[in-house]
C-alpha positions in Angstrom: 51.9 -69.0 -22.4 52.2 -72.3 -24.4 50.8 -72.0 -27.9 47.8 -74.0 -28.9 46.1 -74.6 -32.2 43.1 -72.5 -31.1 45.4 -69.7 -29.7 48.6 -69.3 -31.8 49.3 -65.9 -30.3 50.2 -65.3 -26.6 48.1 -63.1 -24.5 49.3 -59.5 -24.2 49.9 -58.7 -20.5 48.7 -55.3 -19.3 47.8 -53.7 -15.9 44.3 -52.2 -15.9 43.8 -49.0 -13.8 40.2 -49.4 -12.8 39.9 -46.8 -10.0 36.6 -45.0 -10.3 35.7 -46.9 -13.5 32.6 -49.1 -13.9 33.2 -52.8 -13.6 30.3 -55.3 -14.0 30.4 -58.7 -12.3 27.9 -61.3 -13.5 27.3 -64.0 -10.8 27.8 -63.9 -7.1 29.3 -67.4 -6.5 32.7 -68.7 -5.7 34.5 -67.0 -8.6 33.1 -63.6 -7.6 34.0 -64.3 -4.0 37.7 -64.8 -5.1 37.9 -62.0 -7.6 36.0 -59.2 -6.0 38.5 -58.3 -3.3 41.2 -57.4 -5.9 38.7 -55.3 -7.9 37.7 -53.5 -4.7 41.3 -52.9 -3.8 41.8 -51.4 -7.3 39.1 -48.8 -6.5 36.7 -50.0 -9.2 33.1 -48.9 -9.3 31.7 -52.4 -9.1 28.2 -53.5 -10.0 27.2 -57.1 -9.2 24.4 -58.5 -11.2 23.1 -61.8 -9.8 19.8 -63.1 -8.3 21.8 -64.5 -5.3 25.2 -64.3 -3.8 27.5 -66.1 -1.3 27.4 -64.7 2.2 30.8 -63.1 1.9 29.8 -61.4 -1.3 26.6 -60.2 0.3 28.7 -58.8 3.1 30.7 -56.8 0.6 27.4 -55.3 -0.7 26.2 -54.6 2.8 29.5 -52.8 3.6 29.0 -50.6 0.5 32.1 -51.9 -1.3 30.0 -53.0 -4.3 26.5 -52.3 -5.6 24.3 -55.4 -6.0 21.5 -55.7 -8.5 19.5 -58.7 -7.3 18.3 -60.0 -10.7 19.4 -61.9 -13.8 21.7 -60.2 -16.3 19.8 -58.0 -18.8 20.9 -56.5 -22.1 22.3 -53.0 -21.5 23.9 -53.8 -18.2 27.3 -53.2 -19.7 26.6 -49.6 -20.6 29.7 -47.4 -19.7 31.5 -50.4 -18.4 35.3 -50.7 -18.8 35.6 -54.4 -17.8 33.3 -57.3 -17.1 33.7 -60.6 -15.2 31.2 -63.2 -16.3 31.0 -65.9 -13.6 27.4 -67.0 -13.2 25.9 -70.5 -13.4 23.3 -69.2 -15.9 24.7 -70.2 -19.3 22.3 -68.0 -21.2 23.2 -65.0 -19.1 26.9 -65.7 -19.6 26.5 -65.8 -23.4 24.4 -62.7 -23.5 26.8 -60.7 -21.4 29.8 -62.0 -23.4 28.1 -61.0 -26.7 27.3 -57.5 -25.4 30.9 -57.0 -24.2 32.1 -58.0 -27.7 29.8 -55.5 -29.4 30.8 -52.7 -27.0 34.5 -53.6 -27.1 34.6 -54.1 -23.3 37.2 -56.6 -22.1 35.5 -59.7 -20.8 36.7 -62.5 -18.6 34.7 -65.7 -18.6 35.1 -68.3 -15.9 33.0 -70.8 -17.8 34.6 -70.6 -21.2 38.1 -69.2 -21.4 38.2 -69.7 -25.2 35.3 -67.2 -25.7 36.8 -64.6 -23.4 38.6 -61.5 -24.6 40.7 -61.4 -21.5 42.2 -63.9 -19.0 42.8 -63.3 -15.3 46.4 -64.1 -14.3 47.4 -65.7 -11.1 48.3 -62.6 -9.0 50.3 -62.0 -5.9 51.7 -58.9 -4.2 54.8 -58.1 -2.1 56.0 -54.7 -0.9 54.5 -52.7 -3.7 55.2 -55.3 -6.4 52.4 -57.0 -8.3 53.3 -60.4 -9.8 50.9 -61.7 -12.5 51.5 -65.1 -14.2 49.7 -66.5 -17.3 50.2 -70.0 -18.5 47.4 -70.5 -21.0 45.3 -73.6 -20.1 47.2 -74.5 -17.0 46.0 -72.3 -14.1 47.7 -74.5 -11.5 51.1 -73.9 -13.0 50.3 -70.2 -13.1 49.5 -70.3 -9.4 52.6 -72.4 -8.5 54.9 -70.0 -10.4 53.2 -67.0 -8.8 53.6 -68.5 -5.3 57.2 -69.3 -5.8 58.0 -65.8 -6.9 56.1 -64.1 -4.2 57.6 -66.4 -1.5 61.0 -65.6 -2.8 60.4 -61.9 -2.7 59.0 -62.1 0.8 61.7 -64.2 2.4 64.6 -62.6 0.5 65.7 -65.6 -1.4 64.7 -63.8 -4.6 66.7 -60.6 -4.6 64.9 -57.6 -6.0 66.8 -54.5 -4.8 65.2 -51.1 -4.9 66.7 -49.0 -7.7 64.9 -45.9 -6.7 66.3 -43.5 -4.1 65.5 -44.5 -0.5 65.6 -42.8 2.8 68.6 -44.0 4.9 67.5 -45.8 8.0 68.0 -48.7 10.4 65.9 -51.8 10.9 66.1 -53.5 14.3 65.4 -57.0 13.3 64.5 -59.8 15.7 66.2 -62.9 14.3 64.4 -65.4 16.4 65.9 -68.1 18.7 68.6 -69.4 16.4 67.1 -71.5 13.6 67.4 -69.4 10.5 64.0 -70.6 9.3 62.4 -68.9 12.3 63.2 -65.3 11.3 60.1 -63.5 10.1 59.5 -63.0 6.4 59.9 -59.3 6.7 63.2 -59.7 8.6 64.6 -61.9 6.0 63.6 -59.6 3.2 65.3 -56.6 4.9 68.4 -58.7 5.4 68.5 -59.4 1.6 68.2 -55.6 0.9 70.8 -54.5 3.5 74.1 -52.8 2.8 75.4 -53.2 6.4 74.4 -55.8 9.0 75.4 -55.4 12.6 74.9 -58.8 14.1 74.7 -60.3 17.6 76.2 -63.6 18.6 72.7 -65.0 19.3 71.2 -64.0 16.0 70.7 -66.6 13.3 74.3 -66.7 12.1 73.6 -69.0 9.1 71.7 -66.2 7.4 74.9 -64.2 7.2 76.3 -66.7 4.7 73.5 -65.9 2.3 74.3 -62.2 2.1 75.8 -60.9 -1.1 79.6 -60.2 -1.1 79.1 -56.4 -1.0 77.3 -56.5 2.3 79.4 -55.3 5.2 78.9 -57.5 8.3 79.9 -56.1 11.7 80.3 -58.4 14.6 78.6 -56.9 17.6 79.0 -60.1 19.7 78.6 -59.7 23.4 80.1 -63.0 24.5 79.8 -63.5 28.3 83.1 -62.9 30.1 84.8 -62.3 26.8 85.2 -59.6 24.2 82.3 -57.2 23.9 81.4 -54.3 21.7 80.2 -51.6 23.9 76.6 -50.5 23.4 77.7 -47.0 22.7 79.9 -48.2 19.9 77.0 -50.2 18.5 74.8 -47.1 18.5 77.6 -45.0 16.9 78.0 -47.6 14.1 74.3 -47.7 13.4 74.2 -43.9 13.1 77.4 -43.6 11.1 76.3 -46.1 8.4 72.8 -44.8 8.2 74.0 -41.2 7.7 76.2 -42.5 4.9 73.0 -43.4 3.1 73.2 -47.2 3.6 70.4 -49.6 4.5 71.4 -50.9 7.9 70.0 -54.0 9.7 70.7 -54.6 13.3 70.3 -58.3 13.6 69.4 -59.4 17.1 68.6 -62.8 18.6 65.0 -63.4 19.7 63.0 -60.1 19.8 64.7 -56.7 19.8 62.7 -55.6 22.9 62.9 -58.7 25.0 66.1 -58.2 27.0 67.7 -57.1 23.7 68.5 -53.5 24.4 66.6 -52.6 21.3 64.9 -49.6 22.9 68.3 -48.1 23.8 69.3 -48.3 20.1 66.0 -46.9 19.0 66.4 -43.9 21.3 69.9 -43.3 20.1 68.7 -43.4 16.5 65.8 -41.1 17.2 68.1 -38.6 18.9 70.3 -38.6 15.8 67.3 -38.1 13.5 67.7 -41.6 11.9 64.5 -43.4 10.9 64.1 -46.7 12.6 61.9 -49.7 11.8 61.3 -52.4 14.4 60.7 -55.9 13.1 59.5 -58.2 16.0 61.1 -61.6 16.3 60.1 -64.9 17.8 61.2 -64.8 21.4 63.2 -67.7 22.8 61.1 -67.5 25.9 58.3 -69.2 24.1 59.9 -70.9 21.1 62.7 -72.7 22.8 60.5 -74.5 25.3 58.1 -75.3 22.5 61.0 -76.8 20.5 61.5 -79.5 23.2 57.8 -80.1 23.7 57.1 -77.8 26.6 54.1 -75.5 26.3 54.5 -72.4 28.5 50.7 -72.6 29.2 48.3 -75.5 29.2 44.7 -75.9 30.2 44.3 -77.0 33.8 48.1 -76.7 34.4 49.3 -73.1 33.9 47.2 -70.1 33.1 50.1 -67.7 32.9 53.8 -67.5 32.2 56.3 -65.0 33.4 59.6 -64.2 31.6 62.4 -63.0 33.8 66.0 -61.9 33.2 68.3 -63.9 35.5 71.5 -61.9 34.8 71.3 -60.3 38.2 71.2 -62.5 41.4 68.2 -62.2 43.7 70.4 -60.7 46.5 72.0 -58.1 44.2 71.0 -54.5 45.0 70.5 -53.9 41.3 67.8 -56.6 41.0 64.4 -55.3 40.0 62.7 -58.7 40.3 60.2 -59.5 43.1 61.3 -63.1 43.7 58.9 -63.5 46.6 56.0 -62.7 44.3 57.2 -65.0 41.6 57.4 -67.9 44.1 53.7 -67.4 44.9 52.7 -67.7 41.3 51.2 -71.0 40.1 52.1 -70.7 36.4 55.2 -71.1 34.4 58.5 -69.2 35.1 60.9 -68.8 32.1 64.4 -67.5 32.9 66.7 -66.0 30.3 70.4 -65.4 30.9 70.2 -67.2 34.2 72.6 -70.2 33.9 75.3 -68.9 36.2 72.7 -67.5 38.7 70.4 -70.5 38.8 71.7 -71.7 42.2 70.9 -68.4 43.9 67.6 -68.2 42.0 66.4 -71.7 42.9 67.3 -71.0 46.6 65.4 -67.8 46.6 62.3 -69.4 45.1 62.3 -72.3 47.6 62.9 -69.9 50.5 59.8 -67.9 49.4 57.6 -71.0 49.3 58.1 -72.7 45.9 58.2 -76.5 46.3 61.7 -77.9 46.0 60.4 -80.7 43.8 59.1 -78.2 41.2 60.2 -79.5 37.7 62.9 -77.6 35.9 64.1 -77.9 32.3 67.2 -76.3 30.9 67.3 -76.0 27.1 70.7 -75.2 25.7 71.1 -73.6 22.2 67.4 -74.2 21.5 66.1 -74.7 17.9 69.7 -75.2 16.6 71.5 -78.3 15.5 73.2 -78.5 18.9 70.0 -78.2 21.0 69.8 -80.3 24.1 67.4 -80.5 27.1 68.4 -81.3 30.7 65.8 -81.9 33.4 66.0 -81.3 37.1 64.0 -79.8 40.0 64.5 -76.7 42.0 66.3 -78.8 44.6 68.7 -80.3 42.1 69.1 -77.8 39.4 72.3 -76.2 40.6 74.1 -79.5 40.8 72.7 -80.7 37.4 74.0 -77.5 35.8 77.5 -78.3 37.1 77.5 -82.0 36.3 75.9 -81.7 32.9 78.0 -78.6 32.1 75.1 -76.6 30.9 76.4 -73.4 29.2 74.7 -70.2 27.8 72.7 -69.6 25.8 70.1 -71.6 27.6 66.4 -71.1 28.5 65.3 -72.4 31.9 61.7 -73.4 32.4 60.2 -73.8 35.9 56.8 -75.2 36.6 54.4 -78.2 36.1 54.4 -77.7 32.3 57.9 -79.2 32.2 56.4 -82.6 33.0 54.1 -82.4 30.0 57.0 -83.1 27.7 58.7 -86.4 27.5 62.2 -85.0 28.1 63.6 -86.5 24.9 
């Protein structure tokens, strides 16, 4: 806190444990609206003294979270109080409450006159059990800015705060999103920052691996089509082995762990081995990649549904579980994943079952990354376009009238 002539000494920071203790709030306006939730969360026995209150504050009283005395502040209202927040528009009431708090040695925060207060409220934020409180004297905006920067860093993992206490070994199945490292969830990024071992897929956000500390072991679980592959059983064994060694393990996957990601197979293997497993959902490429090139998978008056299908098995393959005839009858959007090398057979099947050959198709290769590109076609031309344009996996294929809503650039 910067020193000022009026306050040559910095405030002494302390965390008040108010559970079950009487707290008096004077005034039911905007300040009370902002401060009451934290006091409620602290378990305080809150008494609000105010002739009126904002609707949200009144709702807290109606829910039994606070007791509301609908009147002006009176001498004696601070009896047995541990803490008081003076925040009314009644200057006389504020002065009376502040003077009583001084006599009773009750810590008093004043929203109208910080110099007369005996306590100041810091800018406060929370992340994973940590409470961050910042004071900067007469500059509350600076306090809030510093608070926000710290909390954001803790949440997205850019500010490392490793747990020093003992922790239960386990595995986090983290969906890394479609490829852009900024599109991983806040929780996923934080778990990456705390990991000892990361087992990563080729389609995960690879740029995030460069941010890991040197001690983190990164295992390549790439399943490159028609190339080297790490068998699923080996991946499961690696997850179990490192978790049993007491390490924090992150299985970093592209998109969402449970959208064609074999995440449930890994979760079952971990459960069978008695390893705790946390699933962190990710942004699926089935929605995010079309959106990245201006294609909404639904749109009022155009598509009321969208269907996501794995295209890794051809329609005429006995292993196929897809009802292509039913899909051809749908009027909404069809999104195909892992379908580049089967798109010829898929397009033929859809047309044979009644889908119009001129139905628009968009192929988005390496969506959300620096090498993203979009190629447009129709069901009648898509096979040839894939060949001539040399479209390669990973690519998301969108079929339906929504394709025409984007400009194709």
